[in-house]
N, C-alpha and C positions, 0 to 999 in steps of 0.2 A: 504493500500500500504506500509506503514512504519511499520506494525506490531502492531499498536495501537488497532485495532478492535479485534484481537485474544486475547488480554490481558484485554479487557474491558475498555480501555482508550479512552478518547475523545481528538482527536488532537486539536480541537478548544479551549480546555480549556487552552492551553499554549500560546494563543495569543488573541488579542482583536477581538471581533466579529464584523464583518463589511460586508456590501454588496459587498465590493471590495476585497474579499478574494482571487480572482484569480489574481488581480494585485499585491498583496503582495507576491506572489510566486517568483517575480523577485527580491525581497530584499535578497541580499547576506548575510546580518547580521540580522537574525530574532530577534525580541525584545521579552523580557519576560514581563509579566504583572507586574505592579507596586507593587502588593501585594506579589510578590516573591522576591523583592529587599529590602535590609536593609540599609538605609542611615547611614553613619558614620561621626564622627567629622573630621577625616583625609581627607575624600573625600571632605568635604566642604572647608577645608583649601586649598586643592590642586586646587579646582575650583576657589577660590578667587585669589590664586597665579597666575593662568593662565590668569585670567582677568586683573590683574595688569601688567603682562608682555606684554600682547597684547596692553594695553593702552599706556605703555611706548614706545613700538616700533612704535605704530601708531603716537604718538606725535612727535617722532624723525623723522619719514618720512614726517610729515606735516611741521616741521621746515626746513628740507632739501629742500623740494619743495618750500617753501616760500622764502628762501634765494636764491635759484637757484644754478646753478653750473657754474664754470668759465671755459672758453674755450680759449686756447692760439693758435694763428695762426700767422705765419710769411708770409709776402707778400712784394713784391717789391713796394715801395712807388709810388703811381700813381700821375700823374701830374708833373709839373715843378715848384719847389719852388726856390726862389732866396735869401731870407733873413732868418737869424737866430738870435733870440734875446738872448742876454747874460745878466744874472743877477748876480751882484757881490756885495759882502759886505765884505771887507777885511781891516784889520788894519796892517800897516807896521811900524816897529820900526825906522822910519826916518821921518824928517819933510817933509811936502808936497812940498816945493819948491826945494827939492833935489831929487825928484822922477820924472820919466817919464813913462807914461803908453801908450802903443801902441799895435796894432794888425797888424800882417803881415800874410796875407792868401795866399793860393795857386794861387789865381787869380792875385797876384802881387800888390794888393791894400794895402796901409798902412793907417790904421784908427787911428787918434789921439784920442784914447779912453780917455786920460786925460782931453780933452776939452769937452767930452760928459758926463762923469761921474762926480759926486759931490766929492769934496775933502774937508775934514775938519781936521784942526789941532787938535790933542788931546794928551792925556797923556797915555803912555803904562801901567803904574801901575794902572790907573783907570780901564782899560779893564781887567787886571789880577784880580783885586778885584771883578769886575762884574762876571768874570768867576767862581771865588771861591764861590760867593754868589749863583749863579744859580745852581752850582753843589751841594752845601749844601742843597738848597731848594728842591732838587729832580727833577730839570729840566733835559734837555738833557745833558748827560755827554760829556765832551770835550775829544777829542782824540789827540794823538800825532802821529808822523809818525812811531814810533816804537811800538805802542800799540793800540789795537783795543778792545773796550768794547763789551761784548756780548749783552747788552741791545741796543746798537746802531744797531747791526745786526738785532735784533728783530724789531726795529722801521722801518728799511728799508724793512724788510719782510712784515710788515703791510702795507706799502705804495705801495706794489705791487698788492694789492687786489682791485677789482673794488669798492666794497661797501665802503671801507675805504677812497679811493681817492675821490670818489664823495661826501662823507660826509664831508671831510676836506674842499674841495673847496666850498661846499654849505654853510657850517657854518662859513667860514672865507672869506666873499666877499671883504674885504679891503686888497688889495695887496700892502701894504706899507712897507717900510723898517723901522725897529724899531729905536727908538731914542737911541743914545749912552749916556754914562755917562756924566754928565755936568761938565765942567771945573770949578774948584774952584780957589779962589785967592791963588796964590803961586804955582799952578801946572804949570810945565814947559811943553810947547807943543813940546814934543820930538817924537811924532808919527803922522801918517797920516791915517785917515779913508777914504777909497775910496769905494764908493757905488753908485748904480743906475743900470739902464738898458740901453742897447744900441743895435742897429741893425747892424749886420755884414753880410757878404756874407756867404751863406750856403755851404761852402767848407772847406777843411782842412785848419787849421790856427794855429797861435801861438800868444797867448795873453801873454804879458810879462810886467813886472815892473822892470825897471832898474834905475840906478843912473844917475844924470845929467852929460852929457858929455861922457857917456859910451854907446856904441852900435850904436849911431848915431852921426854924426858930428853936432856940435852945437856951436853957437857963445856964448862965456862966459867962465868963469873961470872953469878950470878942477877940479872936486870935489876930494878932497884928499881921498885916500883909507882908511885911519884910521877912517873916519866918516861913513863907510859903516856898516849897520846892517840890514840885510833883514829878521830878525825874524818877524813872522807875525801870525795873527789870522784870519782864514777864518770863518766868520759867515754864509755866504751863497755863493754858486756857483752853478748856474743852467742854463739850456738852454731852450728856448721856453717861453711860457707865464709864468708870475711870480706868482707862488703859494708858498708863504713863509712857509706854514705849512707842506709841503711835504718834507721829509727828503732825502737829497742827500749824496753820499759817502764822500764828502769833507766838508760838513757842520760841524761847530763847531770843526775845526781842528786848532791846535796850533803847530807851527814849530819854534824852536829857535836854534840859532847857536852862538858860541863864536868867530868864525872866521869872519873877516871882508870881506874877499874875498871868498864868498860862493855862490853856485848856487843851487837853489831849482828847481826841474823839476817835473812836473806832466804830465802824459800821459793819456788822456781821450779818450774813445770810446763812442761816442754819438749814441744812438738808438732812433729814433722817436717812440713814443708809443701812442696808442689810447685806452682809457678806455671807455667802453660803457655798458649800461644796456639794454638788449632786442635786438631783431634783427633789429628794426627800425633804430638804429644809424648806424649799419654796412651797411644796405641797402642805407642809405643816403650818406655814404662815398663812396660806390661803384658807385653810380650814379654821384656824384660830389665831388671828393676827396679834391679839393682845396676850396670849399665853406665854409663860416663861420658856416653855420648850421651843416655841417658834422663834424666840428672840435670843436665846443663849443655849449653847451646847457645844459639842465637840466640833461640829461642822458648821456652826452658825455663830456669827457675831453681829449684834445690833449696836450701832453707834451713830454718831452724827458728824457730818463734815460741815465745814463752813468756809465761805469766802470772806476776806477781810479787806476793807479799805480804810484809810485814815485821813483825817483833815484836822490838823492841829495848828496852833499859833497863839501868839500873845493877844490878850484882850484888854480893853480899857478897864481901869479900876472903877467899877460902877456896881451899885447894889443890885442892878437888874441882870448882871452877868455873873455867873458862878464859875470860878476856876476849879480845875480838878481833872480826874481821869474818868472818862465816860465810855462805856461799852454799850452801844445801842444794837440790840439783836432782834432779828425778825425770823420767825419760823416759817419756812416755805411749806405750802400745802401739798407737797409731793413726797414720794418715797422712791429712793434709788435702790433697785435690786441688782446686785452684782453677784452672779453665780458662775461657778466653774464646773463645767459638765464634761463628761467623757462619752464619746460615741461607743456603739457596740463593737464586738469583736469582728462581726461580719463586715462592717463598714471599714474596719482597719485592714482586713484581708483584701478587700477590693482595692483599697488605696495602694497596698503593697504590690498587688498584681499589676495595676496600672502604671506604677512607677517603674518597675522592672521591665515591663513590656515597652514602655516609652523609651527607655535607655537602649534596649536591644534594637528596636526599630530604627532609632536615630543613628546608632553605630553601624548598623548593617546597610 
């Protein structure tokens, strides 16, 4: 049929002899006998290279599957929540008996935060020395209101991933405030450390630190304006459960002023956030959003993120304007769900086959 008989050639000599010769006619790429091929060194190197590439791509797919992929979803926060925990650790360059700490929220409630938080007299220079030591030792860099370090942004970016957040919470179960520098003999207590956690209403509010006799009517001597100094160092400011190892925008912030009549203002937008691993945590939240199991567990962390802006400056000495440190926060009516999920084994197998097949087809 192909002209081999007229020339005295045997068509079967160009292929392997088999009883399934009829089935081989369906092969679109007929193979030659091994005696007609000559192996070369370059061909062997190319084969090894293809195997290495396939192995690297397969390992990469396995790692991606094992880590899972993150999914971001916004939702209206279900249920009715009433309280919001505030965690604060700040040092103000004024003695404790000259400061007043309060919260005024949109519900009209005034919370005497100064009675709920701990206050320790300390020395400002000791905290500055502690800041310099930690910075030199390679710890978290401190920021000022006019400068933002790139590594701080990288740390905040790391705290937005599920695996990192769950690992930090699991490896640091003790949610305590760190000890401050110890006062030595001769150190003047010219500053006040205000720290602790308190429960407030989960509504828009204003947390402020003012001087004695300013902002509220108070029985006692009016504090002289020349003694004002609202320079401060924020070690931590967070909302929700206290996770001291998670980095927040205002953590490790230093703000100083040479003016006595000065007003520091921070505007915060708080977003409730739920980090979870696997679909089980999200299902538990859907069934019972306010339960403890849905908001805390081995594979679930409920917290709050916030974005911060500041607008500070010297103000005129007038009874109508109050100097101090003001944190104006607003609770956003949304919930950010960040979940890390892993696809099934069948999907992984299909991806591996597609990867290896793609490499072989491209190489050949």
